[in-house]
Backbone as a ProteinNet text record, in pm:
[ID]
protein_1_A
[PRIMARY]
MWDSLDDQYEQILFSSWQDFSRVVQGLILAAAIAVVLAALVYRSSALTGVANSLESVLTGVIGVVVLALILDLLLVGLGRLTTPRGIRV
[TERTIARY]
-7779.9	-7795.1	-7723.7	-7761.6	-7709.3	-7556.6	-7509.8	-7344.2	-7294	-7344.5	-7292.4	-7293.2	-7417.1	-7410.5	-7304.6	-7270.1	-7170.5	-7031.9	-7009.4	-6895.5	-6858.8	-6958	-6946.2	-6999.2	-7003	-7074	-6976.5	-6847.3	-6764.7	-6771.5	-6781	-6785.7	-6943.7	-7026	-7166.3	-7179.1	-7111.6	-7118.5	-7028.8	-6927.3	-6828.8	-6927.8	-6968.2	-7049	-7167.3	-7241.7	-7358.5	-7301.1	-7175.2	-7117.6	-7104.5	-7036.9	-7016.4	-7126.9	-7237.4	-7359.4	-7421.3	-7416.3	-7477	-7405.7	-7282	-7186.9	-7194.5	-7216.6	-7260.7	-7410.8	-7495.6	-7618.7	-7620.1	-7520	-7508	-7437.9	-7347.5	-7266.7	-7354.9	-7436.4	-7523.1	-7652.3	-7691.1	-7775	-7706.8	-7591.5	-7517.6	-7493.8	-7467.2	-7436.3	-7577.3	-7658.9	-7799.9	-7851.9	-7829.7	-7880.2	-7795	-7679.9	-7595.1	-7641.6	-7670	-7695.9	-7839.6	-7933.3	-8052.9	-8058.1	-7965.4	-7937.6	-7893.6	-7811.2	-7767	-7867	-7928.8	-8039.5	-8135.9	-8198.2	-8301.6	-8266.2	-8117.3	-8063.5	-8082.3	-8054.6	-8063.3	-8203	-8289.6	-8434.4	-8491.5	-8468.8	-8514.3	-8472.3	-8339.4	-8320.5	-8348.3	-8380.1	-8407.6	-8584.9	-8661.4	-8771.2	-8815.7	-8727.3	-8728.2	-8727	-8646.3	-8618.7	-8743.9	-8806.5	-8938.3	-9023.6	-9054.6	-9152.4	-9111	-8978.7	-8928.4	-8908.3	-8896.4	-8887.6	-9021.7	-9127.5	-9253	-9309.3	-9283.6	-9301.6	-9256.2	-9102.5	-9042.2	-9091.7	-9117.8	-9186.3	-9316.6	-9405.2	-9524.8	-9519.5	-9424.4	-9400.4	-9349.9	-9255.1	-9193.4	-9294.8	-9384	-9470.6	-9583.6	-9622.5	-9702.5	-9624.1	-9502.1	-9432.5	-9414.7	-9406.3	-9386.8	-9505.5	-9626.3	-9753.3	-9782	-9761.9	-9808.5	-9703.6	-9593.1	-9494.5	-9548.6	-9606	-9645.7	-9786.1	-9862.1	-10002.8	-9970.9	-9880	-9840	-9775.9	-9686.3	-9655.6	-9762.1	-9852.4	-9970.5	-10051.7	-10090.4	-10173.5	-10100.5	-9947.1	-9894.5	-9893.4	-9871.1	-9874.3	-10018.4	-10138.3	-10257.5	-10292.4	-10240.7	-10261.2	-10179	-10040.8	-9987.6	-10055.6	-10095.9	-10188.2	-10307.6	-10383.5	-10492	-10470.7	-10350.4	-10296.9	-10258.9	-10224.9	-10170.3	-10304.3	-10425.3	-10519.1	-10623.8	-10610.4	-10713.3	-10629.2	-10500.1	-10425.6	-10422.8	-10467	-10471.3	-10315.9	-10299.8	-10169.5	-10100	-10150.8	-10088	-10007.5	-10079.5	-10030.7	-9908.2	-9904.3	-9788.6	-9644.6	-9560.2	-9430.1	-9352
-9063.8	-8981	-9061.7	-9170.6	-9249.9	-9262.1	-9269.6	-9273.4	-9151.4	-9026.7	-8899.7	-8894.9	-8934	-8953.9	-9024.7	-9153.8	-9230.7	-9188.2	-9102.1	-9030	-8925	-8849.1	-8754	-8751.6	-8894.3	-8922.9	-8849.3	-8870.3	-8812.6	-8655.2	-8585.7	-8455.1	-8401.8	-8477.3	-8463.2	-8475.9	-8579.5	-8601.2	-8506.6	-8464.9	-8353.4	-8205.6	-8187.8	-8073.5	-8052.5	-8185.2	-8193.2	-8166.3	-8249.7	-8212	-8083	-8003.7	-7875.1	-7779.4	-7822.3	-7733.5	-7768.1	-7886.4	-7918.8	-7853.2	-7843.7	-7789.1	-7617.5	-7570.8	-7439	-7406.4	-7489.6	-7454.7	-7483.9	-7582.4	-7595.9	-7474.1	-7430.8	-7324.4	-7194.4	-7171.6	-7076.1	-7075.1	-7199.7	-7218.2	-7184	-7241.5	-7206.5	-7061.9	-6975.1	-6839.2	-6755.9	-6796.6	-6747	-6774.3	-6881.6	-6933.4	-6825.8	-6802.7	-6736	-6589.4	-6536.8	-6390.7	-6371.8	-6480.7	-6463.5	-6470.7	-6551.6	-6536.2	-6400.1	-6339.3	-6195.8	-6108.6	-6106.6	-5990.1	-6024.2	-6153.8	-6170.4	-6116.8	-6126.7	-6097	-5930.1	-5857.8	-5710.4	-5676.1	-5730.4	-5694	-5714.3	-5822.6	-5854.8	-5745.4	-5699.3	-5596.1	-5461.4	-5412.3	-5295.7	-5276.3	-5210.3	-5178.2	-5088.1	-5045.1	-4947.5	-5053.5	-5140	-5235.2	-5325.3	-5339	-5468	-5420.1	-5298.1	-5254.1	-5255.9	-5222.8	-5249.7	-5385.2	-5469.4	-5625	-5685.7	-5627.2	-5665.9	-5622.3	-5505.9	-5427	-5506.7	-5554.8	-5622.1	-5753.8	-5823.5	-5964.4	-5959	-5856.4	-5865.3	-5805.5	-5740	-5712	-5824.7	-5906.3	-6018	-6128.1	-6149.5	-6225.4	-6218.1	-6097.9	-6055	-6068.8	-6048.6	-6035.6	-6206.4	-6281.6	-6420	-6488.1	-6426.8	-6498.8	-6467	-6349.6	-6316.9	-6398.6	-6432	-6503.5	-6652.8	-6698.2	-6832.6	-6849.8	-6747.3	-6741.3	-6731	-6637.1	-6634.2	-6760.1	-6856.1	-6972.6	-7067.6	-7079.2	-7165.7	-7126.1	-7008.8	-6972.4	-6993.3	-6992.6	-6998	-7189.8	-7251.5	-7392.2	-7433.9	-7386.1	-7408.2	-7360.5	-7248.2	-7202.6	-7296.8	-7348.8	-7420.3	-7542.5	-7594.9	-7716.7	-7709.8	-7600.5	-7575.8	-7571.4	-7480.6	-7491.7	-7630.2	-7727.4	-7835.9	-7929.7	-7909.3	-7995.4	-7934.9	-7824.7	-7767.1	-7734.8	-7745.4	-7744.6	-7878.8	-7877.9	-8015.8	-8057.4	-8185.7	-8246	-8203.2	-8189.1	-8146.1	-7993.3	-7930.2	-7775.2	-7764.4	-7854.5	-7835.2	-7852.9	-7781.9	-7809.7	-7874.5
1640.1	1746.7	1886.8	1902.3	2004.5	1987.5	1879.1	1862.5	1905	1894.3	1914	2068.9	2139.9	2269.5	2339.3	2285.5	2309.8	2333.5	2204.5	2189.4	2270.8	2303.7	2412.3	2534.6	2576.3	2731.1	2824	2815.8	2921.6	2943.4	2809	2813.6	2869.8	2852.3	2884.9	3019.5	3082	3232.8	3289.7	3245.3	3314.5	3319.3	3210.4	3192	3289.7	3304.2	3387.8	3554.4	3585.8	3718.5	3748.6	3642.9	3639.4	3677.3	3619.6	3611.4	3770.3	3813.5	3938.5	4065.5	4022.7	4139.3	4125.1	4014.2	4010.3	4101	4063.9	4144.1	4298.6	4336.9	4476.5	4543.5	4484.4	4511.9	4525.9	4426.3	4428.5	4542.9	4571.4	4685.7	4787.9	4843.6	4964.2	4973.9	4868.6	4869.1	4905.8	4838.7	4841.5	4993.9	5070.8	5195.6	5287.6	5266.1	5357.9	5349.1	5223	5214.9	5270.8	5252.8	5333.8	5468.2	5534.4	5678.8	5750.6	5666.8	5685.2	5673.5	5583.2	5540.3	5658.5	5689.4	5794.4	5929.4	5956	6068.7	6079.6	5983.7	5972.4	5973	5896.7	5907.1	6041.1	6110.9	6233.2	6320.5	6333.4	6417.1	6388.5	6286.5	6248.7	6204.1	6295.2	6245.7	6125.4	6088	5965.7	5837.1	5837.1	5714.6	5723.1	5825.1	5802.9	5709	5712.7	5604.9	5466.2	5444.1	5318.9	5281.2	5375.5	5339.2	5303.2	5390	5355.7	5216.5	5169.8	5050.8	4935.5	4957.6	4850.4	4825	4944.6	4960.1	4871	4900.5	4822.8	4665.9	4635.4	4492.7	4415.7	4468.1	4408.1	4413.5	4500.3	4483.7	4393	4374.3	4276	4124.4	4117.1	3990.3	3942	4046	4017.6	3997.3	4048.8	4033.9	3878.2	3826.8	3719.4	3591.6	3619.4	3531.5	3546.4	3650.9	3638.4	3571.9	3591.1	3521.3	3364.7	3334.2	3170.4	3126.2	3194.9	3145	3157.1	3232.6	3226.5	3107.1	3084.5	2980.4	2843.7	2839.6	2728.1	2696.9	2795.6	2769.8	2715.4	2785.3	2752.7	2594.8	2558.4	2429.2	2314.4	2344.9	2279.8	2261.4	2351.3	2356	2272.4	2288.2	2215.3	2046.5	2023.6	1892	1806.1	1899.9	1862	1843.2	1929.1	1900.3	1790.7	1759.6	1651.6	1515.8	1492.4	1368.9	1311.6	1188.1	1111.3	1093.6	1090.1	1079.2	969.5	847.6	737.7	722.7	825.6	832.2	920.9	1011.4	1115.6	1050.2	1102.2	1057.9	1127.3
[MASK]
+++++++++++++++++++++++++++++++++++++++++++++++++++++++++++++++++++++++++++++++++++++++++

């Protein structure tokens, strides 16, 4: 395993750098879009209600997803604790 990592070290490093670069570019683009949308919402009272509703919906969806992930991790942990070692694959 370590030999293959040594052989592909440069490729792994390059791919990691590309991934990091894409994340930073996405972050900068998202921040720019957020500033423009915030300025539009701030100037328009009609968009304020839409923005508040959208924020509430997204908060609820994210909360449900986080709760599902936590419950999934707990159930996987519980399954690991209660399954005999011989049955595990």
